[in-house]
N, C-alpha and C positions, 0 to 999 in steps of 0.2 A: 446442472447441479454438481456440488462437490462429489457426491456417493458415486455418480455415474463416472466421473474422472478417476476416483480411486480404484472404482471396481473393474478398471480395464482388465484385459486378459493378462493373466499371470499374477493378479493381485487377488488376494483372499481379503475380504473386508469384513469386519464386525462394528455394529453400531450400537451404542449403548444410550439409551432414551429414558428418561425418567417419566415422562408424560405417557399414558396408556394408549391415548388415541393416535397420538404422532408415531409411537412406536408401532402400533398397528399398520398405520398408513404406509410407513417405510417399509414393512414387511411384505405388505400386498404389491406396491410398486417396485421394489427392487430385489434382485437375487444376492441377498447379502444376510448374514448372520444378526439379528435383532434381539438385543438384551434390554427388557424393561427394568431398569434399576438406577439408582444415583451413579453417575460415572466416578465419583470420588471413592466409591467402595472397593476396596482391594479385591474383595470376593467377586464382584463384578467384572473387575479388569481381568482377574484370573479365568474366569468363565469365558471371556471375549479372547482368550489367546495372548494375553499382554506379553507373557513371559517368553513366549516364542516369536512376538510381533518384530518385524523391521521398524516400525514407526508408529507413533501415535499422535493424534490431532485432538485437542480440546478446544470446543468452540463454544462453550456456554456463555451466557450474557453476564454472570457473575465471576468476577477476578478471583474471589476467595475460592469458589469451587475449582477454577482453572488451577489455581495453585496447588490445591489438595490432590488435583488429579495428576499434576506433574511429580508431586512429591512421591505418590503413590507409584506411578510409572518409573520413577527412577529406583524405588526400591526393587521392583520387578524386573529391572535391568532392561528396560526399552531402550535401545541405542539412539534413537532419534525422537524427540518430542517438539512438537510445534503446538503453539497456544494463540489464541486470540486474546488480545488486551483490550479491555473496554475503555479504560482510564490510562492515559497516555502517562501520568506521573508513575504508574507501576510498571512501566517498559523494563527499566533497567534492573528491577528486582526479579522479574522473569527471566532476564537474560543472565543473571548472576545464578539463578537457579540452574541453568544450563537448557533452558527452552529457546527454539528459534520462535521470533516474535512476529505475528501480523496483527494490524490494527482491525477493530471491529469493522465490517464491510458497511454496516448502518451509518457508523460515523463518517466514514469516507464518503459515502453517498452524500449524506447530509450537509458535509463541507463543500462539497464539489458543487452541488445545487446553490449553497449560499453565495459561493465565489463566482458562480455562474450568473447569478442575477445581479451580484454586485459590479461584476467587470464583464459584460457580455460580449466583449471582443476579444476576451482570453479564450484559447483553446486547450484542451486537454491538460487541465490543471490537475497536478497530482501532488499529495502532501506526502512527504517523505518523514522517516523516524527524526525524532529531534525538532519537528516543526519546520524543516526545510520545505522548499516548494520548487516545483519544476512546471514550466508551462510553455506553449506557443502562443505567438501573438504576430499578426502582420503589420508591417511598417506602413503607415499611409503616406500620401505624398508631402503633407505638411510638418510631418515630423521633423524636429531640429537634428534628430540623427542621419538624416538623408546627406548624403555626400560626404561623411566623416569617416574615418577608419575607426575601429573599435578601439584602438589606442587613441585616439585623438579625442573620443567620445568619453573615455575614461578620464584624460587629463582635464576635460572640460567639465567634470562633475556631472555628466549627464547620466553615466551608469554608475549608481551608488555603490559604496563599498559593500563587499560580501555578496554581491551579484555578479554572475558569469553568464556570458552570451557563449553558449556551447556548440551550437551550429545554426547554418544558415542555410534555408531550402529557396533556390531561386530557379524559376522555369523548370520546376519538377526536378532540379539536382540537387542533393543534400551534400554539404561539405562542411567539414570541422572550422569553426571559426577560429581566426588568427587575429593578432593584433593588427595586422594590414588590410584585414577585410574591410572593403568600402561597403556600408550600408546604402541600400538602394529603395525605392518606393516599391512596395509589393513583396519584400523580401519576409521570408516567415522565419523568425527567430525561434531557437529553442533557448530557455532561459532557465538559470538555475539560481534561487534565491536562499541564501544560507537561513535566514530565520524567518521571513515572511514575504507576502505579496509586497514588492515595492511599490507603494501608491505613486510617488514620483516617476519613477521610471514607467510605469503602466501610463500615466497621463501624458508623457513625452511621446510614446509609441503609439498610442491609438487616437492622439490629437483631443 
C-alpha cells in the first residue's frame, strides 16, 4: 500500500481522511498521523504539517477536491505536489497549476482489463499520458513481418505511422530495435503507439 511505501524509515507521514471509519482503520493499522477532516481545508493541512512538508500527495476520487488541495498546498509553500487525475481532460489543468500528475489507478486497471480481453495476445499494455500506449507482443510464425527488417516493414506500410518498435527480445536477450533489425518468429516486440492500440498492426503481429 502507498502508506507503507511513504512511511519508510526517515519519512514522517500524515494522512487526512474525511471518512471517520476509514480514518480509524488507518490509525489502527499504520504508524502515521491521521487527521479526520476535509483534505481541502487549509486548517487540516496546517495540522498535518503541510507548511513543513517536503511533498503532498492528493488521491481523492473528485478532481475538484484535488484542485482545491493543490491550491491550498501551494499557498502553504509545499515544494512538491502530486495528484491523481480522475478525468484525463483535466490533466493539462493540473499540470499548469504545478502538480505532478498520475492517472487514477482504478481507471488504469479497468483499461488494462478491457484491452486484455479485446487483445489477449498483447502483454503488459500501459496507457501513457495523452492516450499513447506501450505494449509487448510475440511475433507468430505466420506474421507478414517475419523475415523483414523494421525499415522494410515500415516502407511496406506494415507498421503504421505513429508506431515505434522500441525493443526486440530474442532468446532472452533484449536489444534496442534498429531499422536493420530482422523480425523472426518468437520475437517479443516492445511497441510504442502514439495515439491508440493500432488494430492493423496487432492483426499482423498476432495472426
